[in-house]
C-alpha positions, 0 to 999 in steps of 0.5 A: 768672892765665890770659890770658882770665881777665885780659882778663875782669878789666879795668874801664872806668869811665864817661867823665866827659863822658857821665856828666854828661849821660847820659839815665839816671843810677844813680837809675833802678834805685832808682826801678824797684825802688820801683815796677816797674809805675809805672816802666814807666808812666812810660816808656809816657808817653814815647809818645802815647796816644789813650786812657790805660790803666786798668791797667798789668799784668793778670797774673791769668792767667799766662803770658798778660800784658796791659799798659796794659789799656784803653789805645789808640794807633797805633804808626805815628803814634808812629813818624812822625806825631807827629815831623812835627806837632812840627815835625821833618819835615825831620829825616832818618829814614834815610840809606840806602845800597844795596850798589852805592853807590846812596843815598837820604836820607828825612826824617821828612815823606817817610817819613810820605808814603810810609807813607800812600800804602802804607796807602792801598794796602793798603786798596784791596787789601782788607787789614783790621785783624787780616789777616796780611801778609808782607814777604819783602824786601832791606834797602831803605827800602820794607821799613820803609814796608811794616811801618809801613803794616801797623802804621798800618792794624792789619794784622799784619806777618810779616817773613821774612828774604830769605835764607830758602828758598821752603820756609821762606816757604811754611811761614810763609805757611801757619801765619800765613795771610797774605792778601798778600805784599810782596816785590821782584824781588831785592836786592844781595848780594856784588856781584851781584843775588839774586833773590826773586821766584821763591822767592815764586812757589814759596811762594805756589803752595802757600798758599791764602790769599795774594790778591795779591803786590806787588813793589818794582822793585829789581834790574830782574831779569826776573820771572815774572808772574801777572796778577790776582795780581801788582802792581807797588809803583810802580803800586799805591802811588805813585798813592795819596794821601799823606793818611791818618788813622791809627786807634788800636788796643788796646795788646794788638792784635797788631803783628807775628809773627816766626818763630824757626826750629827745626832739626827742629821747626815754626817758632814764630811769636812774637806781639808786641802794640803798646803794651808792645812799643813802650814797652819798645823806645823806652825801651831804645833811648833809655836804653841808647844814650843817644840824643840825637835832634838830634845823633846818627847811629844805625846798627844793622848787622843786617837788618830780617828779624831781631828786632834790626831790628824793634826797633832799625832800625825801631820804637825809633829812629823812636819816639825820632825818631833819624836812622838809617843803613840798608845793604843789603849785606855788609861786604866789598863792594866792599872790607873797609873798606865799614862804616868808609867808611859810618860816616866818610860819615855820621858815625855816632855809635852803632854796634850789631853782632854779635860775629861781625862784630866777630871778622871784622874782627879777622880782617881786621886793625886796618889796615882801620879805621885807614884811616877817620875813626871819631872820630864814634863815641861808643857801641858795642853788641853783640847776637846772642850773648855777646861774648868778651872779646878781641872786646869789647877789639878793638871797644873799641880799634880801632873805638871808639878807646878812648873809646866805651863797649860796650853788651853787650845780652842779649835775644831774639826772645821778649823783644822788647827789651833785658833785661840790659845796661850803661847807658853813663852808669852802668855800669863795664864788664866785657868780656864780661859783660852785667852787670845787668838793666835797670831794671824787669827781674827776671832770676835765676840759678837751679839745676836746681830753680829755686833762686836761686843766690848770687854766684860760681855757674853755673846757668840764666838765668830772668825772674821778672816779666812785662815790657812787650815780652814775647811774648804767645804763639806764633801759633795755639798757646797750649799750645806757648807755655806748654810752651815757655817757662813749664813748667820752672819754673812758669807765672810763671817764663819760662826763657830757654834760657840758661845764665849765671854770676854773678860775685863781684860779682853781675854776670851773664855769658851762657853761651850756649843751654843746649844749647850747654853741654857735659857732659864727664865730668860737668863742665858746660862752656860753648862760649862759655868755650872760644870765648873762650879760643881767641880770646884765643890770638894766632894766632886770629881766630874760633872756634866750639866744639860738643860731639859725642858721645864713648863715653868722656866722654859729650861731646867738645869739637870746635872750629873755628878761623880764624886771624888773617892771619899765622898762616893760612899756618901752619895750611895747612902740616905745622906746623899740627899743632904749632899745634893742639897749642898751641891745645889746650894753651893752652885746658887751661892756661886753663880746665882739662885737662877743657876741652881740645878733643878736635879743633881744625879749622883752617878758612877760613870758618865757616857763617853765616847772613846775619844773621852767626850761626854755625850751630853745629848744622851743625858738630855735624853735621860733628863727629858724621859725620851728614848735614848739615841744611838749609843754605838760610840760610847765606851760602855753603853751599859752606863746609860742603863745604870744612870737611868736606874738611878734617876728617881733615887738621886734627883732633887728639885726641892728648895 
């Protein structure tokens, strides 16, 4: 049995103590299969509605779904006010920590006051229900407050990740027609103040719709100021009343737009609405993480600028009255133990992060988490990309102490909430597998013609029934919505764009984007499979694999690897060529000769966005010797120059 297959074959049963008192038991699958719509209606009843719905789902005009038709609610009220009214005002909503070490603790009562003040400020500035408000902010509490203030008055927020360029911001302002921008002078990143206001000034100068820019003072940097347009947050918000009566909006009222960036095409404005979205993010957060609101401390270690932050830093946790941690900076500032220090300080019990971060911790070594008390952790989560078995096992052992179940969650910006994932009190876990569609979700693996495949097969992942948190359209472009997601297999089948395999038990393993499935001599090989094989080798900490054009095989496999501590020096020496050959042979033995990488490049870093995602398109540019695409979203754009300089010395295609 190969090494990576052996890792995949390990099983981790449900901890008995957790199973005995978990929020969700095995009966939930049967409940949902008996009556899917009744199941979702019961989850919607966990929220507070001003007016109950007449119809759970209107699917008469697919793919345009309407959930909880006729229902009315206020999202911000559900996230804040109702908890205060129920006597939980003194419970901590957020333990916030800035990268320099400054801290704030915000209770639900305090959060309610701040959201009311911000809502009143927006109204004073002429923002109305349905208007779009852009939020371009660092990871500070005012970011959450701004989002909730928009939701409270029915404005549609459009959060733009603070790492995006002025060009990216300008295109989103233009497409959404935003009338207001909320930003900050800057934020802290890698130990230094990083400016935000200059990008806003540049972007707004190209937008005809923006009337005002509201600026939070975070870093005390000098900023250019446009009188009459620019306003300090503390001037316009702090003087407002803490009283504001929330208005109920239709369940289908737009809550937010989130743009997914394309490499060449215009970014897509994914639109999510209120009732269905909040229902599914609240239920999945409660069920998948087994949240106990009176005792747990929950940390989604991501940025609010991405959908993970929207669903599992803001709306899901607040709807469930969770106490959350929110951190501004990077894992290695001022030292590589910063995250573990935070877990120790706040006694975090649930941690949710990305595989690429876990692999970075693997590279740094197990000694670092061992220096801190992580015994408060009881559930772990993984998000953003398929997690390879080696990283799963390391996460489970060295961060979770061998006792914490790992929830490997598959979902997308478009799905809004978790879709395929284990449940901590139910599922016997398989490292590297997302395993089973959640109750109420219909996910299948099909062939190129849309025929459902049986067990032990590989194909394409599709969703065959609508779900509450689904995107409703692409902002301003219904035709593109249909063409992008609902055209390949018909208007009632959502094509996720991901490849997947079903194992002999029928469990699902995600293989990454279909455009990350390489075609080598007619064989379909997933980049994820090759990456998992490489990381299973004891010298490799992290790997990224791309397909590059090859005149003989159609595509050749090119791998970029970061070595673990002791092996790093080897990769710099002449004997590094021997190591490259070892790795190529390892993959050939593990997966098959057809999967042997044409080239392996030993690098010090991989190009990553500030959310931790590896930018494989840039690696593809390197592998095919093309001019690099946009690098503005990278944490460190100089990484690409270092990789290009390394290419001749560390690649090998000799057998």
